[in-house]
NUMARTOR-657120 format. One record per residue (C-alpha): chain; residue number from 1; residue in three letters; y, x, z. Coordinates in Angstrom, 2 decimals. Example, Ala and Ser with C-alpha at 12.3 -4.5 7.8 and 13.67 -1.06 7.14 Angstrom:
# NUMARTOR-657120
mol = A; seq = 1; type = ALA; py = -4.50; px = 12.30; pz = 7.80 $
mol = A; seq = 2; type = SER; py = -1.06; px = 13.67; pz = 7.14 $
//
This chain:
# NUMARTOR-657120
mol = A; seq = 1; type = MET; py = 0.00; px = 0.00; pz = 0.00 $
mol = A; seq = 2; type = GLN; py = 3.47; px = 1.30; pz = -0.83 $
mol = A; seq = 3; type = LEU; py = 5.75; px = 2.11; pz = 2.10 $
mol = A; seq = 4; type = LYS; py = 8.32; px = -0.50; pz = 1.08 $
mol = A; seq = 5; type = ASP; py = 5.66; px = -3.20; pz = 1.17 $
mol = A; seq = 6; type = ARG; py = 4.66; px = -2.21; pz = 4.68 $
mol = A; seq = 7; type = VAL; py = 8.29; px = -2.40; pz = 5.73 $
mol = A; seq = 8; type = ILE; py = 8.78; px = -5.84; pz = 4.11 $
mol = A; seq = 9; type = THR; py = 5.62; px = -7.12; pz = 5.79 $
mol = A; seq = 10; type = ALA; py = 6.73; px = -5.73; pz = 9.16 $
mol = A; seq = 11; type = ILE; py = 10.09; px = -7.49; pz = 8.83 $
mol = A; seq = 12; type = SER; py = 8.34; px = -10.74; pz = 7.94 $
mol = A; seq = 13; type = TYR; py = 6.06; px = -10.27; pz = 10.95 $
mol = A; seq = 14; type = TYR; py = 8.93; px = -9.91; pz = 13.42 $
mol = A; seq = 15; type = LYS; py = 11.24; px = -12.52; pz = 11.86 $
mol = A; seq = 16; type = ASN; py = 8.65; px = -15.28; pz = 11.62 $
mol = A; seq = 17; type = PRO; py = 6.46; px = -15.73; pz = 14.72 $
mol = A; seq = 18; type = LEU; py = 4.37; px = -18.34; pz = 12.89 $
mol = A; seq = 19; type = LYS; py = 3.08; px = -15.63; pz = 10.54 $
mol = A; seq = 20; type = ARG; py = 2.13; px = -13.07; pz = 13.17 $
mol = A; seq = 21; type = GLU; py = -1.41; px = -14.20; pz = 13.86 $
mol = A; seq = 22; type = THR; py = -2.34; px = -14.47; pz = 10.18 $
mol = A; seq = 23; type = ILE; py = -0.68; px = -11.18; pz = 9.21 $
mol = A; seq = 24; type = GLU; py = -2.69; px = -9.50; pz = 11.96 $
mol = A; seq = 25; type = LEU; py = -5.78; px = -11.19; pz = 10.54 $
mol = A; seq = 26; type = ALA; py = -4.96; px = -9.94; pz = 7.03 $
mol = A; seq = 27; type = ARG; py = -4.72; px = -6.40; pz = 8.37 $
mol = A; seq = 28; type = THR; py = -8.38; px = -6.52; pz = 9.39 $
mol = A; seq = 29; type = PHE; py = -9.21; px = -6.48; pz = 5.64 $
mol = A; seq = 30; type = GLU; py = -7.65; px = -3.04; pz = 5.15 $
mol = A; seq = 31; type = GLY; py = -9.82; px = -0.77; pz = 3.02 $
mol = A; seq = 32; type = LYS; py = -12.33; px = -3.54; pz = 2.24 $
mol = A; seq = 33; type = THR; py = -13.55; px = -4.87; pz = -1.10 $
mol = A; seq = 34; type = GLY; py = -13.29; px = -8.55; pz = -1.95 $
mol = A; seq = 35; type = ILE; py = -13.64; px = -11.12; pz = -4.69 $
mol = A; seq = 36; type = GLU; py = -11.35; px = -14.04; pz = -5.49 $
mol = A; seq = 37; type = ILE; py = -12.38; px = -17.35; pz = -7.01 $
mol = A; seq = 38; type = GLY; py = -9.77; px = -18.85; pz = -9.33 $
mol = A; seq = 39; type = GLY; py = -6.96; px = -16.39; pz = -8.66 $
mol = A; seq = 40; type = PRO; py = -4.77; px = -14.54; pz = -8.43 $
mol = A; seq = 41; type = SER; py = -2.61; px = -16.42; pz = -5.94 $
mol = A; seq = 42; type = GLY; py = 0.77; px = -15.80; pz = -4.38 $
mol = A; seq = 43; type = VAL; py = -0.59; px = -17.06; pz = -1.05 $
mol = A; seq = 44; type = PHE; py = -2.35; px = -13.70; pz = -0.63 $
mol = A; seq = 45; type = GLY; py = 0.60; px = -11.60; pz = -1.77 $
mol = A; seq = 46; type = LEU; py = 3.71; px = -10.01; pz = -0.30 $
mol = A; seq = 47; type = LYS; py = 5.78; px = -12.14; pz = 2.13 $
mol = A; seq = 48; type = SER; py = 3.04; px = -14.75; pz = 2.42 $
mol = A; seq = 49; type = PHE; py = 1.42; px = -15.89; pz = 5.66 $
mol = A; seq = 50; type = PHE; py = -1.82; px = -14.08; pz = 4.70 $
mol = A; seq = 51; type = PRO; py = -0.91; px = -10.96; pz = 2.63 $
mol = A; seq = 52; type = VAL; py = -4.45; px = -9.66; pz = 2.20 $
mol = A; seq = 53; type = TYR; py = -3.70; px = -8.21; pz = -1.27 $
mol = A; seq = 54; type = LEU; py = -1.60; px = -5.57; pz = 0.46 $
mol = A; seq = 55; type = TYR; py = -4.44; px = -4.30; pz = 2.61 $
mol = A; seq = 56; type = ALA; py = -7.61; px = -4.62; pz = 0.53 $
mol = A; seq = 57; type = ALA; py = -9.02; px = -1.59; pz = -1.26 $
mol = A; seq = 58; type = ARG; py = -9.95; px = -3.64; pz = -4.34 $
mol = A; seq = 59; type = ILE; py = -10.36; px = -7.28; pz = -5.32 $
mol = A; seq = 60; type = ASP; py = -12.41; px = -8.58; pz = -8.24 $
mol = A; seq = 61; type = GLY; py = -11.84; px = -12.02; pz = -9.74 $
mol = A; seq = 62; type = VAL; py = -13.75; px = -15.02; pz = -11.08 $
mol = A; seq = 63; type = ASN; py = -12.47; px = -17.68; pz = -13.46 $
mol = A; seq = 64; type = PHE; py = -14.49; px = -20.39; pz = -15.19 $
mol = A; seq = 65; type = SER; py = -13.33; px = -19.72; pz = -18.76 $
mol = A; seq = 66; type = ASN; py = -11.81; px = -17.14; pz = -21.10 $
mol = A; seq = 67; type = GLU; py = -8.77; px = -19.41; pz = -21.30 $
mol = A; seq = 68; type = THR; py = -7.31; px = -21.45; pz = -18.45 $
mol = A; seq = 69; type = VAL; py = -4.23; px = -23.60; pz = -17.94 $
mol = A; seq = 70; type = TRP; py = -3.05; px = -21.25; pz = -15.20 $
mol = A; seq = 71; type = GLU; py = -3.87; px = -17.76; pz = -16.52 $
mol = A; seq = 72; type = GLY; py = -3.88; px = -18.20; pz = -20.29 $
mol = A; seq = 73; type = LYS; py = -6.36; px = -16.01; pz = -22.17 $
mol = A; seq = 74; type = ILE; py = -8.47; px = -13.66; pz = -20.09 $
mol = A; seq = 75; type = GLY; py = -11.71; px = -11.77; pz = -20.62 $
mol = A; seq = 76; type = THR; py = -14.55; px = -10.07; pz = -18.81 $
mol = A; seq = 77; type = GLY; py = -13.84; px = -6.50; pz = -17.77 $
mol = A; seq = 78; type = LYS; py = -11.91; px = -4.30; pz = -15.41 $
mol = A; seq = 79; type = HIS; py = -8.52; px = -5.96; pz = -15.73 $
mol = A; seq = 80; type = TYR; py = -8.16; px = -8.37; pz = -12.82 $
mol = A; seq = 81; type = ALA; py = -4.51; px = -7.66; pz = -11.94 $
mol = A; seq = 82; type = TYR; py = -3.77; px = -9.20; pz = -8.56 $
mol = A; seq = 83; type = TYR; py = -1.01; px = -6.97; pz = -7.21 $
mol = A; seq = 84; type = PRO; py = 1.38; px = -4.36; pz = -8.73 $
mol = A; seq = 85; type = GLY; py = 0.33; px = -0.79; pz = -7.99 $
mol = A; seq = 86; type = LYS; py = -3.19; px = -1.72; pz = -6.94 $
mol = A; seq = 87; type = PRO; py = -6.19; px = -0.72; pz = -9.06 $
mol = A; seq = 88; type = GLU; py = -7.29; px = -3.61; pz = -11.24 $
mol = A; seq = 89; type = GLY; py = -10.51; px = -5.32; pz = -10.21 $
mol = A; seq = 90; type = PHE; py = -13.32; px = -6.62; pz = -12.41 $
mol = A; seq = 91; type = GLN; py = -12.77; px = -10.00; pz = -14.04 $
mol = A; seq = 92; type = TYR; py = -15.86; px = -12.22; pz = -14.20 $
mol = A; seq = 93; type = ILE; py = -16.09; px = -15.34; pz = -16.36 $
mol = A; seq = 94; type = ASN; py = -18.41; px = -17.60; pz = -14.37 $
mol = A; seq = 95; type = GLU; py = -18.46; px = -21.11; pz = -12.96 $
mol = A; seq = 96; type = ALA; py = -17.35; px = -21.17; pz = -9.34 $
mol = A; seq = 97; type = ALA; py = -20.63; px = -22.89; pz = -8.44 $
mol = A; seq = 98; type = ASP; py = -22.80; px = -20.55; pz = -10.53 $
mol = A; seq = 99; type = LEU; py = -21.86; px = -16.88; pz = -10.06 $
mol = A; seq = 100; type = ILE; py = -24.63; px = -15.63; pz = -12.31 $
mol = A; seq = 101; type = ASP; py = -23.01; px = -12.27; pz = -13.11 $
mol = A; seq = 102; type = VAL; py = -21.72; px = -11.43; pz = -9.64 $
mol = A; seq = 103; type = PRO; py = -23.92; px = -9.13; pz = -7.52 $
mol = A; seq = 104; type = GLU; py = -25.31; px = -10.61; pz = -4.30 $
mol = A; seq = 105; type = ASN; py = -24.59; px = -9.16; pz = -0.84 $
mol = A; seq = 106; type = HIS; py = -21.85; px = -7.03; pz = -2.39 $
mol = A; seq = 107; type = TYR; py = -18.42; px = -8.01; pz = -1.01 $
mol = A; seq = 108; type = ASP; py = -16.77; px = -7.69; pz = 2.39 $
mol = A; seq = 109; type = PHE; py = -14.74; px = -10.84; pz = 1.83 $
mol = A; seq = 110; type = LEU; py = -14.09; px = -13.72; pz = -0.56 $
mol = A; seq = 111; type = LEU; py = -10.75; px = -15.44; pz = -1.24 $
mol = A; seq = 112; type = SER; py = -10.19; px = -18.88; pz = -2.70 $
mol = A; seq = 113; type = CYS; py = -6.80; px = -20.56; pz = -2.90 $
mol = A; seq = 114; type = HIS; py = -6.39; px = -24.09; pz = -4.30 $
mol = A; seq = 115; type = SER; py = -9.64; px = -23.75; pz = -6.22 $
mol = A; seq = 116; type = LEU; py = -12.40; px = -25.59; pz = -4.35 $
mol = A; seq = 117; type = GLU; py = -10.69; px = -28.97; pz = -4.80 $
mol = A; seq = 118; type = HIS; py = -11.21; px = -28.48; pz = -8.56 $
mol = A; seq = 119; type = VAL; py = -14.99; px = -27.99; pz = -8.08 $
mol = A; seq = 120; type = ALA; py = -17.19; px = -31.08; pz = -8.45 $
mol = A; seq = 121; type = ASN; py = -19.96; px = -29.84; pz = -6.11 $
mol = A; seq = 122; type = PRO; py = -18.32; px = -27.83; pz = -3.31 $
mol = A; seq = 123; type = ILE; py = -21.47; px = -27.35; pz = -1.22 $
mol = A; seq = 124; type = LYS; py = -23.23; px = -25.76; pz = -4.18 $
mol = A; seq = 125; type = ALA; py = -20.19; px = -23.55; pz = -4.75 $
mol = A; seq = 126; type = LEU; py = -19.97; px = -22.40; pz = -1.13 $
mol = A; seq = 127; type = ARG; py = -23.67; px = -21.54; pz = -1.11 $
mol = A; seq = 128; type = GLN; py = -23.04; px = -19.34; pz = -4.16 $
mol = A; seq = 129; type = TRP; py = -20.03; px = -17.75; pz = -2.51 $
mol = A; seq = 130; type = LYS; py = -22.04; px = -16.95; pz = 0.57 $
mol = A; seq = 131; type = LYS; py = -24.66; px = -15.13; pz = -1.53 $
mol = A; seq = 132; type = VAL; py = -22.19; px = -12.57; pz = -2.87 $
mol = A; seq = 133; type = LEU; py = -20.95; px = -11.69; pz = 0.64 $
mol = A; seq = 134; type = LYS; py = -22.44; px = -8.97; pz = 2.79 $
mol = A; seq = 135; type = ASP; py = -23.91; px = -9.93; pz = 6.15 $
mol = A; seq = 136; type = GLN; py = -21.07; px = -11.15; pz = 8.37 $
mol = A; seq = 137; type = GLY; py = -18.71; px = -11.06; pz = 5.39 $
mol = A; seq = 138; type = SER; py = -15.59; px = -13.23; pz = 5.57 $
mol = A; seq = 139; type = ILE; py = -14.30; px = -16.11; pz = 3.50 $
mol = A; seq = 140; type = CYS; py = -10.67; px = -17.22; pz = 3.37 $
mol = A; seq = 141; type = LEU; py = -10.37; px = -20.75; pz = 2.03 $
mol = A; seq = 142; type = VAL; py = -6.98; px = -22.31; pz = 1.24 $
mol = A; seq = 143; type = LEU; py = -6.77; px = -25.93; pz = 0.10 $
mol = A; seq = 144; type = PRO; py = -3.87; px = -28.33; pz = -0.54 $
mol = A; seq = 145; type = ASP; py = -2.62; px = -30.53; pz = 2.28 $
mol = A; seq = 146; type = LYS; py = -2.51; px = -33.91; pz = 0.55 $
mol = A; seq = 147; type = ARG; py = 0.32; px = -35.17; pz = 2.76 $
mol = A; seq = 148; type = TYR; py = 2.78; px = -33.00; pz = 0.83 $
mol = A; seq = 149; type = THR; py = 1.33; px = -33.13; pz = -2.69 $
mol = A; seq = 150; type = PHE; py = 0.71; px = -35.54; pz = -5.57 $
mol = A; seq = 151; type = ASP; py = -2.56; px = -36.53; pz = -3.81 $
mol = A; seq = 152; type = HIS; py = -0.82; px = -38.16; pz = -0.83 $
mol = A; seq = 153; type = LYS; py = -1.88; px = -41.67; pz = -1.88 $
mol = A; seq = 154; type = ARG; py = -5.55; px = -40.77; pz = -2.18 $
mol = A; seq = 155; type = PRO; py = -8.03; px = -41.19; pz = 0.71 $
mol = A; seq = 156; type = TYR; py = -9.66; px = -38.20; pz = 2.36 $
mol = A; seq = 157; type = THR; py = -13.12; px = -37.38; pz = 1.06 $
mol = A; seq = 158; type = THR; py = -15.96; px = -37.97; pz = 3.53 $
mol = A; seq = 159; type = PHE; py = -18.54; px = -35.34; pz = 4.39 $
mol = A; seq = 160; type = ASP; py = -21.28; px = -37.79; pz = 3.39 $
mol = A; seq = 161; type = HIS; py = -19.79; px = -37.88; pz = -0.10 $
mol = A; seq = 162; type = LEU; py = -20.03; px = -34.08; pz = -0.36 $
mol = A; seq = 163; type = LEU; py = -23.65; px = -34.23; pz = 0.81 $
mol = A; seq = 164; type = SER; py = -24.35; px = -36.84; pz = -1.87 $
mol = A; seq = 165; type = ASP; py = -22.83; px = -34.63; pz = -4.56 $
mol = A; seq = 166; type = GLU; py = -25.12; px = -31.81; pz = -3.47 $
mol = A; seq = 167; type = ALA; py = -28.22; px = -34.03; pz = -3.37 $
mol = A; seq = 168; type = ASN; py = -27.47; px = -35.48; pz = -6.80 $
mol = A; seq = 169; type = GLY; py = -26.82; px = -32.11; pz = -8.41 $
mol = A; seq = 170; type = VAL; py = -23.32; px = -33.09; pz = -9.55 $
mol = A; seq = 171; type = ASP; py = -21.84; px = -30.64; pz = -12.05 $
mol = A; seq = 172; type = GLU; py = -18.46; px = -30.02; pz = -13.66 $
mol = A; seq = 173; type = ARG; py = -18.91; px = -32.82; pz = -16.20 $
mol = A; seq = 174; type = ASP; py = -18.68; px = -35.36; pz = -13.37 $
mol = A; seq = 175; type = THR; py = -16.15; px = -38.17; pz = -13.93 $
mol = A; seq = 176; type = THR; py = -16.63; px = -40.04; pz = -10.64 $
mol = A; seq = 177; type = HIS; py = -13.07; px = -39.55; pz = -9.43 $
mol = A; seq = 178; type = PHE; py = -11.20; px = -40.00; pz = -12.71 $
mol = A; seq = 179; type = GLU; py = -10.29; px = -43.65; pz = -12.08 $
mol = A; seq = 180; type = GLU; py = -8.96; px = -42.92; pz = -8.60 $
mol = A; seq = 181; type = VAL; py = -6.98; px = -39.93; pz = -9.87 $
mol = A; seq = 182; type = LEU; py = -5.43; px = -41.92; pz = -12.71 $
mol = A; seq = 183; type = GLN; py = -4.45; px = -44.76; pz = -10.36 $
mol = A; seq = 184; type = LEU; py = -3.20; px = -42.85; pz = -7.31 $
mol = A; seq = 185; type = HIS; py = -1.82; px = -39.55; pz = -8.59 $
mol = A; seq = 186; type = ASP; py = 1.91; px = -39.35; pz = -7.79 $
mol = A; seq = 187; type = LEU; py = 3.37; px = -37.98; pz = -11.01 $
mol = A; seq = 188; type = SER; py = 6.81; px = -37.68; pz = -9.39 $
mol = A; seq = 189; type = LYS; py = 5.42; px = -34.73; pz = -7.42 $
mol = A; seq = 190; type = ASP; py = 3.87; px = -33.18; pz = -10.52 $
mol = A; seq = 191; type = ILE; py = 6.93; px = -32.76; pz = -12.72 $
mol = A; seq = 192; type = ALA; py = 5.27; px = -30.30; pz = -15.11 $
mol = A; seq = 193; type = GLN; py = 3.47; px = -33.15; pz = -16.90 $
mol = A; seq = 194; type = THR; py = 4.33; px = -36.39; pz = -18.65 $
mol = A; seq = 195; type = ARG; py = 2.08; px = -39.38; pz = -17.98 $
mol = A; seq = 196; type = ALA; py = 0.43; px = -38.94; pz = -21.38 $
mol = A; seq = 197; type = GLU; py = -0.21; px = -35.24; pz = -20.75 $
mol = A; seq = 198; type = PHE; py = -1.63; px = -36.01; pz = -17.32 $
mol = A; seq = 199; type = GLU; py = -4.01; px = -38.66; pz = -18.63 $
mol = A; seq = 200; type = SER; py = -5.13; px = -36.38; pz = -21.47 $
mol = A; seq = 201; type = ARG; py = -5.82; px = -33.49; pz = -19.10 $
mol = A; seq = 202; type = THR; py = -7.75; px = -35.74; pz = -16.77 $
mol = A; seq = 203; type = LEU; py = -10.01; px = -37.02; pz = -19.54 $
mol = A; seq = 204; type = GLN; py = -10.52; px = -33.45; pz = -20.79 $
mol = A; seq = 205; type = ASN; py = -11.24; px = -32.09; pz = -17.34 $
mol = A; seq = 206; type = TYR; py = -14.41; px = -30.21; pz = -18.32 $
mol = A; seq = 207; type = THR; py = -12.31; px = -27.82; pz = -20.38 $
mol = A; seq = 208; type = LYS; py = -9.02; px = -28.08; pz = -18.43 $
mol = A; seq = 209; type = ARG; py = -10.25; px = -28.28; pz = -14.78 $
mol = A; seq = 210; type = CYS; py = -6.98; px = -29.75; pz = -13.55 $
mol = A; seq = 211; type = ILE; py = -8.09; px = -32.71; pz = -11.43 $
mol = A; seq = 212; type = HIS; py = -8.78; px = -32.59; pz = -7.72 $
mol = A; seq = 213; type = HIS; py = -12.27; px = -34.03; pz = -7.25 $
mol = A; seq = 214; type = HIS; py = -12.02; px = -34.13; pz = -3.46 $
mol = A; seq = 215; type = ILE; py = -9.29; px = -34.50; pz = -0.86 $
mol = A; seq = 216; type = TYR; py = -9.67; px = -32.27; pz = 2.21 $
mol = A; seq = 217; type = SER; py = -8.48; px = -32.41; pz = 5.76 $
mol = A; seq = 218; type = LEU; py = -8.64; px = -29.36; pz = 8.02 $
mol = A; seq = 219; type = GLU; py = -11.51; px = -31.02; pz = 9.89 $
mol = A; seq = 220; type = LEU; py = -13.49; px = -31.56; pz = 6.67 $
mol = A; seq = 221; type = MET; py = -12.94; px = -27.93; pz = 5.67 $
mol = A; seq = 222; type = GLU; py = -14.34; px = -26.72; pz = 8.97 $
mol = A; seq = 223; type = GLN; py = -17.30; px = -29.12; pz = 8.81 $
mol = A; seq = 224; type = LEU; py = -18.08; px = -27.99; pz = 5.27 $
mol = A; seq = 225; type = LEU; py = -17.93; px = -24.30; pz = 6.11 $
mol = A; seq = 226; type = ASN; py = -20.12; px = -24.73; pz = 9.19 $
mol = A; seq = 227; type = TYR; py = -22.68; px = -26.69; pz = 7.19 $
mol = A; seq = 228; type = CYS; py = -22.86; px = -23.97; pz = 4.52 $
mol = A; seq = 229; type = GLY; py = -23.65; px = -21.19; pz = 6.98 $
mol = A; seq = 230; type = PHE; py = -20.24; px = -19.92; pz = 8.08 $
mol = A; seq = 231; type = LYS; py = -18.62; px = -19.75; pz = 11.50 $
mol = A; seq = 232; type = VAL; py = -14.93; px = -20.67; pz = 11.46 $
mol = A; seq = 233; type = SER; py = -12.79; px = -18.17; pz = 13.36 $
mol = A; seq = 234; type = TYR; py = -9.35; px = -19.42; pz = 12.35 $
mol = A; seq = 235; type = SER; py = -7.79; px = -22.55; pz = 10.87 $
mol = A; seq = 236; type = GLY; py = -4.25; px = -23.77; pz = 10.48 $
mol = A; seq = 237; type = GLU; py = -1.56; px = -25.55; pz = 8.43 $
mol = A; seq = 238; type = PHE; py = 1.17; px = -23.72; pz = 6.52 $
mol = A; seq = 239; type = ALA; py = 4.26; px = -24.81; pz = 4.60 $
mol = A; seq = 240; type = PRO; py = 4.78; px = -26.09; pz = 2.07 $
mol = A; seq = 241; type = PHE; py = 1.32; px = -27.68; pz = 1.53 $
mol = A; seq = 242; type = HIS; py = -1.51; px = -25.34; pz = 2.59 $
mol = A; seq = 243; type = LEU; py = -4.57; px = -25.74; pz = 4.81 $
mol = A; seq = 244; type = MET; py = -6.32; px = -22.46; pz = 5.60 $
mol = A; seq = 245; type = ALA; py = -9.60; px = -21.53; pz = 7.26 $
mol = A; seq = 246; type = VAL; py = -11.18; px = -18.12; pz = 7.75 $
mol = A; seq = 247; type = ALA; py = -14.88; px = -17.94; pz = 8.52 $
mol = A; seq = 248; type = GLN; py = -17.74; px = -15.44; pz = 8.71 $
mol = A; seq = 249; type = LYS; py = -21.16; px = -15.59; pz = 7.07 $
mol = A; seq = 250; type = VAL; py = -23.68; px = -16.13; pz = 9.85 $
mol = A; seq = 251; type = LYS; py = -26.89; px = -17.38; pz = 8.25 $
//
């Protein structure tokens, strides 16, 4: 990490008491190797509440396609650029719930920010994510807080629903939630799209991956992580619309 970044982070630490616990937590990742699903994300960068990019030795990345709405065109290889001045990690092109090219028991930690809500079968995905972690490896999961987003009209997903998705082998072609999304999405909080663009993206979700299949509370996040073989060590809410949990692989 460059000296100026350490100084900026130290200032943020002392000026904002709400960030202190999570900055200290991010520092425990110093020198470690991680992988990020669906990144990169500013939530893990400089001045954030969890600046793990600054401390990690290297981070590899996973995206579902060679072209995404968020990253444009990308390709497999050593060019996952997550932070200026850091060595680029390896970019994998794999489904989040089917990490077929990612080595198992390989990473110290896994990051995922505003990605799991786009996955149709989150239990299947988390089981895959656990496989690529070393024993007692850590996961940092950040999901949107619906109260402050375009999902605020939608009901929270139940844990039983997630169990049903796992039992039924739901995959990314699932359209179960399309009707609810089209009816309850608050387009006034999603100003990047017109109504026609939003409807088109929803109906083309297999290639676009823009809809939120599930709506999470902090309690559901913790229940999900515990069920999938993790032990939650930290959870909290952060402005403007983030829910975060950190957990360790235990079984």
